[in-house]
N, C-alpha and C positions, 0 to 999 in steps of 0.2 A: 108420677113425677119424671119418669123416663120419657124422653122425646122420641128416641129411635133405638131400635135394636136390629142388627142385621148380621146375617151369616152368609159369607160369600167366599168363593175360592180365590186363590192367589192369581188365577187367570182372569178374575173380574166378573165371574158369573154369580149372581145372587141366588142362593139356595132358599133362604127364608128371611122375611123382613117384618118388623112390627113398627108402626108409627102411631103415636098418640094424637098428633095434630096433622093438619093438611099442609104444613110448611114443607118446603122442598129442602132436603138435607144433602142432596147430591154434591154441592160444592164443598161441604165440610168433609164428607167421606173421600171425595176425590183429592182434597188437600192432604188428608191423612195418607192416602196411598202414594201420592206424588212426593210429599216432603219427608215421610218417615219410612214406609215399607220399601219403596224403590230405592231410597238413598241409604239403606242399611243403618237406620237410626232407631232400631226397635228395642234398645236397651231399657228405655223408660216406657211404661205402658200407658202414659197419659199424653194427650195432645190437645192443645187449645186452638180453636179457630173461631174468630168472631166472638159471639157471645156463648159459644158451646164448649163444653169439655167432653172429649171423646176418650174413652178407655177401651183398650183392645187386648185380645189374647190370641196368640198364634197356635195353631195345631199343625205341627210340622209333619206328622205322619200322613195326614190326609190333605195337607196343603190348604187349610181353611183359616179364615180370619173371623173372629167374633168381635163385634164393635157395639158399644153402647154409648149413647149421646144424651146429655142432659144440660140444663142451663148452668153456666159457670158460677152463678151466685149461690147455687145450692151446695150443701155439704152432705153428701150421701155416703154414709159409712158402710153400707152393705154392698157397694158396687163390685168390689173385688171378689167377695164370696159369691155374689150373684153370677158373675162371669164364669167362675170356676164350676159352679153347680150346673149352669146351662151347658157349658162345654162338656162336662162328663155325661149329662143326660142325653145330649144330642149324639154323642159318640156311641153310647151304649144302645140307644134306640135304633140308630141307622148305620151301625158299624158294617153290616153285611152289604148294604147298599153303597156306602162310600168306598168300599174296596173294589167296586165295579169300574172305577176310573172315569172315563168320559161319559159313560152311560148313566152316571149318577146325576147328571144335570137334568135328565128328563123325568126324574122321580118327583112326585108330589109329596113334599114334606109337611105332614099335618102335625105341627108342633105347638099350636096355639094353647091347647089345654095344659100341656106340660110347662109351657112358658109362664102362664098365669099362676100355676101352682107354685113354681119355684120363686117367682117374684113375691107372691104373698108370704111364703115362708121366710124369705130373706127380710122382708119388711118387719114381720113379727120378731125375728131374731134381733134386728137392729134396735127395736123398741125395748126389748128385754135387756140388751147390753147397755142401753143408755140409763136404765134404772139401777144398774149395779154400781155402787160407789167404787171409785178408783182406789185401789190399795197400793200403798207405797211398797217398794221392793225392800225385802229384809236385807240386813247386812250380810247374811250368809250367801245370798244370791248375787251380791255385787262382786265386781272384779277386785275391789279393794280388799275384801276378806281373804282372797287367795294369795295376796302378797305377803311375803314374810320378810323378816329383817335381813336374812342372808341373801334373799333374791334382790334386795334393793341396794346392796353394797356393790359398788363398781370397782373392779380391779383394774390395774394398769394394763392397757392393751386388751381389755375385755376378757382377760383370762382368769377364770375362777379355779381355785384349788379344788382338788377332789374331795377334801374334807368338808369344805363349805357346801359342796353339792350334796354330800351325804347328810349334812345337817338339815338342808331343805327337804330332803326326802324322808327323814326320820322324825319330822315334827308331827305331833299328835294334837288334835283338838279335844280338849277336856273342859266341859262347862264353858265353852266360848273362849278359853285361854290357850295360849300356845305353850307346850311343854317341850323342852329340848332334852336330849339324852345327856346326862351329866358326864358320862365317860368321854363322849366325843367332844364336849365343850372343853374338858380339861386337856385333851390332846391338842386342840387348836390353840389354847392359851400357852401351852408348853412350846409348841412350834413357833408361835409369834415371839416368845421370849428368846428363843434360840436365834431367830433371825435378827432381833435387835442387838443381841450380844455380838453377833458376827459383824454387823455394821459398825458398831463402836470400835471393835478391834481393828477393822480395816482403816478407819479414820486415824487411829493412833499410829499405825505404821506409816501412813502418808505424811504425817507431820515430822517423823524422824528422818525422812529422806531429804537430803540436802540437794539444792539445785546445782547442776554442773557449772563450774566456773567459766567454762568455755561458751556457755549459752549467751548470745548477745542480748543486751538490754533493749526493751521496747522503746524506741525513740518516738517522740511526738511527731505526727505527720502534719505538715503545714501545707495548705493548698497554695500552689504556685500560680502566679498570673499567667494567662494564656498568651502566647506570642503568635501573632498572625503572620504566616509565611506568605505574604502577598507582595508582589513588586520588589523582589529581592530582599525580603525580610522586613520591609517597612510596613507600618500599619496604614494600609490604603483603605480607610473606612468608607469613602464614597462608593467604592466598588462593591461593598457589602449591602448597599441599600437597594432592595428589590421592591420597594413600595410603589414606585412609579414605573411607567413603561419606558424602556430604553429605545433609542432610535432603531437599533437593530431588531427590536421585537415588533416593529410596525406590521400592520396587517398584510402588506404586500410582500414582506420579507420573511414570513414564517415558513420554515422548512416543513413540508408535508411528508408524512410517511406514506409513500405511494403504494406500499404493500397492502395497506388496509382497504384501498379503493376497490370496489366491486365484490367484496366478500359478503356483503349483507343484502345483495339484490334478491328480491322475492320474499317469500314468507320466512319467518324466524325458524332456524333449524332447531330440531329437538335435542334434548340432552342425549348424549351417547349412552347406549345400552351396552353393558358388559357382555360381549359375545360368548365369553367362556362360561360354560355351565359350572356352577359352583358344586364342588363335590362334597361340601360339608354335610348336606342332607344325607347323601349316601353313606358317608362315614359314620354319621350319628346312628343311622339305621343298623349298619353292620355292627357298630359297637354296642348298641342297645340290645341286639339279639345275639346271645352267645352261640358259638359254633356247635353244630350237632355232636361233635366228638366230645366236647367238654360237658355238655348238659345231658348227654346220654340219649341217643335216639334221634331219628329224623323228624319226629313230631315236635321237636323244640322250636322249629321255625314258625309254628303257629302261636307262639307265646305273644301275648299282647293284642291278639286279634279279638274282635267283638263277637262275631258269629251270629248275625241276624238278631241282635238285641237292640232295644230302644235306648237311645242315649238319655242319661239322666244328669242332673246337676252334680251329683257326687262323682260320677265317672269322668265328667269334663273338668271339674274344679282344679285338679293338679295341673292339667295342661293349660288351662286358662290362666292360672296364677303364674306359670312360667312365661306364657306369652305376654302377660301384663308387665312383668319385670323386664322382659326383652324390649318391649315398646318404650318403656320409660328410659331404659338405657340408651335407646336410639333417639332420645330428645323429644319424644312425644309427651305432651303435658299429661300429668298423672290423672287428672279428671277425664281427659279425652280417652286415655288408655282404659280406664275403668268402663266408660260408656261403650267403647268398641268391644271389649270382652263381654260385657252384659248383652250387647246386641247379638254377638255370635252365639252366646248361650241361649238366648230367646229363639234364635233362628234354628238351632239344632236340637233343642230339648224335645224329646219324644220322637225324633226321627229314627227310623230303623236303618241300620247300616248293613252293607253286604257282608258276606262271610269273611272276606279277606281284606276288609277295611279296618284300619286301626283308628283309635280315638284321636291320637296326636296328629296323624296325617289328615284326618277329616277336619279337625279344628283349624289346623294351619291353612288348609286349602280354602276353607270358608272365610277365614280372616283375610287371606290374600285377595279373594274376590271382593270382599267388603271394602278394602282399602283402595283397590282399583276403581270401584264404583264411586267412592267418595271423591277421589282426585279427578275423575273424568268430568269435563265441563258439562253443566246441565243445559247450557245454551250456546249458541254459536258466538265465537269470539273471532272476528276477522276485522282488525283495525284498518288495514289497507282498503278493504272494500267499503267500510264505513266512511273513510276519508274521501274516497272517490264519489260516494253517494252525496256527502255533504257538499263537495265541490260542484256537483251538478245542480244542487239547490242554490248555489251562489252564496254560501256561508262557510266559514272555517270550522273545522272539526276541533273541538276543545277537550283537552285532557288536563285534569288537576291532580297533582301529586301531594299526598299528605302522609304524615307518620311522625314518629318520635324523633328525638334528637340523635344525630350521628349515625343513621342507618344507611345513608348514601342516596338521598333523594336527588340531589343535584347531579351526582355522577351518573346515576342510571337514567336520569332525564336526558343527559348528553348522549348516552348510548342509544336511547330510543330515537333521539333527534337524528343521529347518524344513520340509523336504519331507515328512517323516513326519507332523508335526502338521497340515500342510495336508491330509493324507489321513486325519485323524481318528485318529491313532495317538498314544497317550500314551507319553512317552519318559522314561527315567531315564538321566542322564549320570553315569557312574562316574569320578570324578577319581582315576585311578590313576597320574598323573604326580606322584609325591611327591618329585621331585628338583629340577625347574626352578623357580626363584623366580618367582612370579606365575602359575603354571599354574592353580592352583585359583581364583585371583581372576579370571583370564580366563574360565574356564568359568562362574563365578558371574555375571559380567557378561552373557555370552551367555544364560544361563538367564533373567535378569531381562528382557532385551530380547525374547526369544522369548515369554515369558509375557505381555508387554505387547502383542505382536502378536496373540496368541491368548489373550485373557483367559478366565477361567472362565465368564463369562456367555455366551460364544459356544459353549460345549461342555457346557451343562447343569450348571454348577457343578463341572465336573471340571477339576483343574489338569493342564495338558498336559505341562509340562516340570518334572522334578525333578532335583536335584543331590545325589548321594551323595558326601560328602567326609569324610575323616578327618585332614586336615592333611598335613604333610610328614614324611618320614622313616619312614613305615610300610611294611609289606610290601604291594606292589601286588597280588599274587595273593590275599591275604586280603581286601583291600578289594573286589576284584572279586567274590569269592565272597559277601561280605556284601551287596553291591549287588544281585546276582542274586536272593539269598534275599529281600531287602526288596521287590524288584519283583514277585516271585511272590506274596508276602503282600499287597501293595497292589494287585494286579491291574493292573500297568503292562504295556503291550504290548511295548515294545522297550527293551533296555538297550544303550547305546553306551559302550564301555570306551575311555577315552583313556589311552594309555601314554606313558611318557617317551621322548623321542628318544634313539637310541643308534646309534653307528657299528657297522658290520658286523664290525669287528675286535675289539670290546670283548667278550671272552668272559664275564666275570661278568654284564654286563647282558643279553647274549644268553641266558645260562643262566636268568636271572630271567624273561625273556620266555617262554622255552619252558615254564618252570614255570607261569606264569600261564595259558597256553593249555592245558597238560596238565590242570591242576587244574579249570579252569572249563569247558572244552570248549565254546567259543562256536560258534554256527551258522556264522559266517563270519569269517575273518581277512583283513582288508584291508591291503595294503601301500600306504602313501602315498608317492609319489615325485614329484619335480619333472619337468616337461617340459623343463627346461633342461639336464639332464645328458645326456652322450653315452656314452663308454666306462664311466663310473662306474656307470651303471645296471646294467650286466652284473654288475659286482663286487658291488654291493649286493644284488641279488636272488638271485644264486647263493649268497652267504654267509648271507643271512637264511634261505633255504630249507634250506641245509645245517645251520645252527645249530639250527633248529627240529627237524630230523630227528635230529641227533646227541644233543642234550640232552634228548630225550624218551625216557622209559623204555618206551613202548608199542611194539608191533611194527608198528603202522600209524600213524605220527605224523601229527599235524595240521599241515600246512604252509600256505603262502599260498593263499587261495581266489580272490582277486581283487585288482585294482589300482585305486587312486584316483590319477589323474594331475592334479597341481595346476599352477597358474601357466601354464595353456595360452594365456592371452591375452597373454603376454609374449614369445612365440617367433616370431610372424609365421608363416612357412611352414616353419620348421625343426621338423617334427613327428616326427623320427626316433626320439625316445625311446619313443614308443608302440610302434613296431616292435620295438625292442630289448627292452623289458620283456615284451611278449607272446611274442616268440620264445623267450626264456630260460625262462619259467615255463610257457608253454602255457595260462595262465589269462587270463580276459577282463579288459578294462578296464571296470569297472562304472560309475565316475563320473569326470567331467572337470570340474575347477574352472576357470572362465573369467573370474573377476572378484572384486570385493571385497564384494558384497552377498550376502544369503541366497539370492537367486534365481539367482545365477551358478553354476549347477550343471547340467551336461548329461550326456547319454549319448553314448558314442562311436559315431560314424557311420563305418564302415570305408571307405565310398566317398569320403567327404569328406576323410579323412586321406590316403588313397592319392592322391587328386586333387591335394592340396596337396604331397604328397611327390614326385610325378612331373612336376609342371609346371616 
């Protein structure tokens, strides 16, 4: 029932392979290598591709990968045991040959007889296990039996008295019943009675104390009407009406901040890396290792070193637990933090360390490498080059922005628009948010300011920013289609589609977004998300991607192509949302919003984010 079993090195050289059919399984194995092993996602040992399920096991000592593939509809209970048995048998049989390094690839591994024997034994074991009736867990084996009355009592401030702790320790199980020491119970009752008497006495003394006659009485506070100090104290209400454009706010009279012009020419600048080396790691190492004088002898510096031993789950567990708590504290989603730590464990388990390598340092270095690998783009992202290529083809380059409510889609769309016109790209903004009040007016204001920064005189009489709007209540997909057609007829280089914010659970709005993307087929769909979110980022991205795939009628639906991470300047070093979003989608973070002005737009620097995450 197994379709494929392969043993290959992490360098991609196949040492031994078994196939039950003539079908070609290379695409599935290559997808496993590309999507899981190379992207540091080895925490879960199962991977689905097309109609196959692939399970794998890593041997970190000899840098080997054991992969078994079978049809997804099958439920094989012996695969895990089979992988472990084959792994141990292959190691024991060819241990001396595998230690030869590169010379091991020229060895003829005759493993067919051992493979068949192990497979037959596992199948017999699975049949015998299926015949055994499942037994319910006894009460003594459950976690509930270990709970006691004293352990379930919550004290104020989570502080438990020493006596209650002693009660929990001195309880005995006799015939399934809990017996408490009567002497300790009497002491607790006496102590509680004394505390109650003390409280009653303190209340009595408070009642006898009279209030000072000098203390002022609490007067009722009444809200006073606000007086507008406009026009010499008169209520000049017409001057407070900002709903309509004033003559002085006309397009030609908008004052432009000339300091912003020219700062965004060329590619987007990376996030700045802290040049100062953080000394926290050195301080932790010096604090963790006591001085030779205090511990007695110069050999105390070797404390905590492994000494050519293979790493095991038990030795890595304390360090991984601390790393997991650290990642969650830096705003990484808890599920993603668990997967990252499991991946590091799978990558290091069985690996032999050098004499002077500590477990904590090795785990931290491996986790850092994994995070940089996850944040690094898997494909080229060069929007300016793609815009020029689309212009040569005689069509506009189209980008659609989607996301939940209030994350800053319109604001960051304006920042990207400013970057494009700084690079001599004319832009058409399609106002497809026909639901939120003020959405069109907000884009109209941005258009006016951007044209003031780059007037027609600077670009040979060409207007750089256009706004295509049809008001409110219209079909967003139809407006986007008309805007793209208008941009093609007017020879506008780029179209930016602004969509309404929507929650990931709102099925009608998600269906409308899928329709907009399906009908107009934009070159890039950008998900705009906040850097403030933690676990919510996972739910948002998973459901947005799933909704775009489910509500699209095409066989190859267009899902999220990239991420815009906003409000990055408000999170200090809690940059975990970048890890969560990239890990879920596998798509790159294209832009990072770092402030309130048009120039506050950066490109993600993986090393800078990981540095902030791990310090």
